[in-house]
C-alpha positions in Angstrom: 0.0 0.0 0.0 1.2 3.5 -0.8 0.2 6.5 1.4 0.4 10.2 1.3 0.5 12.1 4.7 -0.5 15.7 4.4 0.1 17.4 7.8 1.7 20.8 8.6 2.8 19.8 12.1 6.0 17.8 11.8 5.6 16.0 15.1 2.1 14.9 14.2 3.2 13.8 10.8 5.9 11.6 12.4 3.3 10.2 14.8 0.9 9.3 12.0 3.7 7.8 10.0 4.8 5.6 13.0 1.2 4.3 13.3 0.9 3.3 9.7 4.5 2.6 8.6 4.2 -1.2 8.8 1.1 -1.1 6.5 2.8 0.8 3.7 5.4 0.0 1.1 5.8 3.7 0.3 4.9 6.9 2.3 5.2 10.3 0.9 4.7 13.4 3.1 4.1 17.1 2.7 2.9 20.0 4.8 0.5 21.8 2.4 -2.6 21.0 0.5 -1.2 22.5 -2.7 1.9 20.2 -2.6 -0.4 17.3 -1.9 -2.2 17.8 -5.2 1.2 17.7 -7.0 2.5 14.7 -5.0 -0.7 12.8 -5.7 -0.3 13.4 -9.4 3.3 12.3 -9.3 2.9 9.2 -7.1 -0.8 8.3 -6.8 -1.2 6.7 -3.4 -3.8 4.2 -2.3 -4.9 6.5 0.5 -4.2 10.1 1.5 -4.2 11.1 5.2 -5.1 14.8 5.1 -5.2 17.4 7.8 -7.7 20.2 7.5 -6.0 23.3 8.9 -2.8 24.2 6.9 -1.2 27.3 5.5 -1.8 28.1 1.8 -4.2 25.4 0.7 -6.3 23.7 3.4 -7.2 20.1 3.5 -10.8 20.5 2.4 -9.7 22.5 -0.7 -6.9 20.0 -1.5 -9.4 17.1 -1.1 -11.8 18.7 -3.6 -8.9 19.4 -6.0 -7.6 15.9 -5.9 -11.0 14.3 -6.2 -11.8 16.5 -9.2 -8.7 15.3 -11.0 -8.7 11.7 -9.6 -12.2 10.5 -9.0 -11.1 7.2 -7.4 -8.9 9.0 -4.8 -9.4 7.8 -1.2 -8.8 10.6 1.2 -9.1 10.3 4.9 -9.4 13.5 6.8 -7.2 13.4 10.0 -8.0 16.4 12.2 -8.6 17.9 15.6 -11.9 19.3 14.5 -14.8 17.3 16.0 -17.3 19.5 14.3 -20.3 18.6 12.1 -19.7 21.5 9.7 -16.2 20.3 9.0 -17.4 16.7 8.6 -20.0 17.8 6.1 -17.5 20.0 4.2 -15.1 17.0 4.1 -17.9 14.7 2.7 -18.9 17.3 0.2 -15.3 17.6 -1.0 -15.2 13.8 -1.5 -13.4 12.5 1.6 -13.5 8.8 2.2 -13.3 9.0 6.0 -12.9 11.4 8.9 -10.8 10.6 11.9 -10.0 12.7 14.9 -6.3 12.9 15.9 -7.2 11.7 19.4 -8.2 8.4 17.7 -5.3 7.8 15.4 -5.6 4.0 15.7 -8.8 4.4 13.8 -6.7 5.3 10.7 -5.1 1.8 10.9 -8.5 0.1 11.2 -9.7 1.9 8.0 -6.5 1.1 6.1 -6.7 -2.5 7.0 -10.4 -2.9 6.2 
């Protein structure tokens, strides 16, 4: 499995990577939604683990942009925002799942399903 982790907090990015590393053959990382779109095009992953709040291009916008170009993209939002408005925005943008950072093991469960 190939993954793309999009998270602007380097410590959180490392934590997510450590939780999923044994499931992946390849893991690409970036800290901005705009870079995520370019990385997706260059190395299409099986799943994207996407933060919402980032500088430049946020995760909702990046999710929408990736899904517009790659209809089969599977993007899991990984965020601190336990908010129905954000959940609905993520669904509308085409997110495959929505996981709170306090429940990172849920990401493993989704990837293994």
